[in-house]
C-alpha angles and dihedrals in degrees: 000000000000124000094262093054091043091058095044092056099035112130111216097180096091091057093060097033095055092051094046090242100123115100113196121339142285130063128338098220132229099304092046090051091049095053095046091049091047091053092050098048094041089053093048093050097041092239098127091110091062096058132014131216130220109280087241138359117196118196128206100209126229093255087071090053092049092050093045091049093045095048096043103024097225091164090059091042090056090059095046101036104025123239099292091046091048090049093054091048093048092055089061092056120093125235117229114283090240090055093048090051089056093045087054088056088052096054090047090051099050117058097191140045122314136221114215107199134184115245105181124176088241093057087075091059113125099198096047136044118227092169111135094010094105134044141269120195132191123219119199090208092211131133129045123332093264092053091047092050093046092049093049091047090052090051091053094048091048089056090049090051093049088069087081101041115133096253093051093043091050092046092052092046093049091052093044094242107164123235114264095031091095116081126172131222122178130224119211115194139163103265108252115239140058137278111250109180108311092335127088123199145121118263092235134008122199138196113194137184122197092213127047109216095174110048118191089200138019085238090075118089106219088214095058096073137227133245131198114207131192135171115250127000117011093244087100095048096050097038133062096268126112116290135145118265117207119192103207092216089063114003093183093063114105115196088208092055131242100278104127093229090054093046089052094047092051095043126101113257101172133047136200126230143156114262104214093194090062103020090232132129105240139184118229126200112230092219093058093037098046096110090051093051094044093051094047102039118059093189095047092127091066091065107024128069135170120241119203140141091005097305138092120233135195112263095246093051122120103254098174092106095055122101088229133348127192126181123232138178094248095156086208096149097036096097090056103034098038098035090140089063093056094042092051094047091049092047093048093048090054093044096049093045089053093047095047097037091228136081108270140222110212131184121196145151128233134204112200095198094055093030088226126153117196124193115228098176142341131195140154116285107234113246126256130197116219120224124238130245117315127206113203113213112256129219094028107161113255092236089063094053105093099171137010133174138168109203137078092009122159119190117266143125130218116181139181098025114170102196137052119187117200136189109200109228096213095047090046095051094045097044093056084198092121102154091051090054090053092049091050090052087052091052092053090046089056092048091052094051108147094026126084116227141182115252119202127181147136123283122334122355111222096020117159086214106067092201087067096048148317109315098223122150128222094270091058097056101029095118095049116122099189128019119203120193113197116206115218102183095186090060095043091244105139129170119235105258096187140075122229107090130102087235090069091043089059091051091051096048094043091050092242113154121226130208126173117201125188115206112232095011121127115269092010124113127200103170106204085165091062092045092050096041098052125074119252139182127236114272097200095270131055091246094053123079131178120207123196116204139094119294136175128198122206121183119182113190094186093063094026092235129137129178139181111208135195100225100172106137090352124124109212 
């Protein structure tokens, strides 16, 4: 039996049963399987010193989900009340007494905060990516025993409810997954990190892929892997916030370039942590938290720099003479000063890919003072087929070139598209009605079901921070054929010029093309003239316009050039 078959047929149940970590019966889901498999192969190969595992991982089996759904009808409630209404209702419903007794044992066994993670059956799928479709919740695990138990039970119920969120439902619908096939298990683990004052968080969180499907440069070997690192909780490394992407072929390469202003613009400036005094997940600004970070992190200068007067400065520099100086998590010295971190990650990616027989998607945390890498989860990385050579039409009149970019381009062609949906950057920023814009885009997406369209907007689509881009979820862009992110540097809206997030993985697997365009940058075109000159229909919000016509998209990965053309009545 080869490695691929060995992983497919691996039975994770004994791992949890032997340790008394299985709550209820049924399956343990994709994340549960990945962790059990990781433990067994690491132990066999004597590599446990390279990467640690959570001290314990309890699993609420899928039978508990089935019973909870059957008794309280949460699937039906999601249809009648909508997701938010169903979530509120689900929290009022009791878990079985036997499960509550087991959860009481969990809170008694773990002295610190807890991570409550989804582990659905479909998260083990090799052809599709359900990464990011379901929920993870953090429980401070503070207060008396009754409060700890109630908070943990709520976390389990929230993960159950997340099975029916709009993004997951739309993804299952798009990929023709029948109702009833999805079942949810729940992992309960000690939250990885340390207490620092009243805050709890890991020093660094990392998401890593063993294969690089979108390469910013031919100097990158797609088989060397890529890692995305952030300071604090991993919510910044898995989402569309700012984080540092390190291509393991060449960790010093920055897709955004080495210009200090660009480095600052693309660097993380906030971090997420659990506030133990309130039990809430909070976002801290680095500028206001700099004293805290410096006092609790001996190696802070390896990942923080000052930016001022167009230059980057070492953290311990005297910045009093600068006009203005702001700190950022640039991670500039990380490849040199924490080389062991990168070496271990690269080694683990290669090892797990060999053991599973598939490219892998790994999440972990790292502590630089202890030089300790701890695995949080591991799963197969869904496959992606690369497109062949693309020839972009030559001599297309400039007035027909609506958009053009020259970064993060992978080869592909999309022709004969009838619709272009556009979010006007100025109207979006001025209206401040960010959520309504996202919902309007979702309405247009629904109306265009069955037809692919080109989606154009400012900054990062799907960002959880609306000032960085339109906060749509997957269900609101699921019919899109090509997504264009327009960078407006003066507004701080910057596309994500790096691979390493589950967002990009979804684009690859759903055959959605991606093109970043930076307004005002050489060899980039953002034709406001075309968009203002041509008639459009109302998209349900003043910032959203819908253009009907005939459009072609050409992306050439070899020359790193992508264009969106107006080809109505044009022979190319």
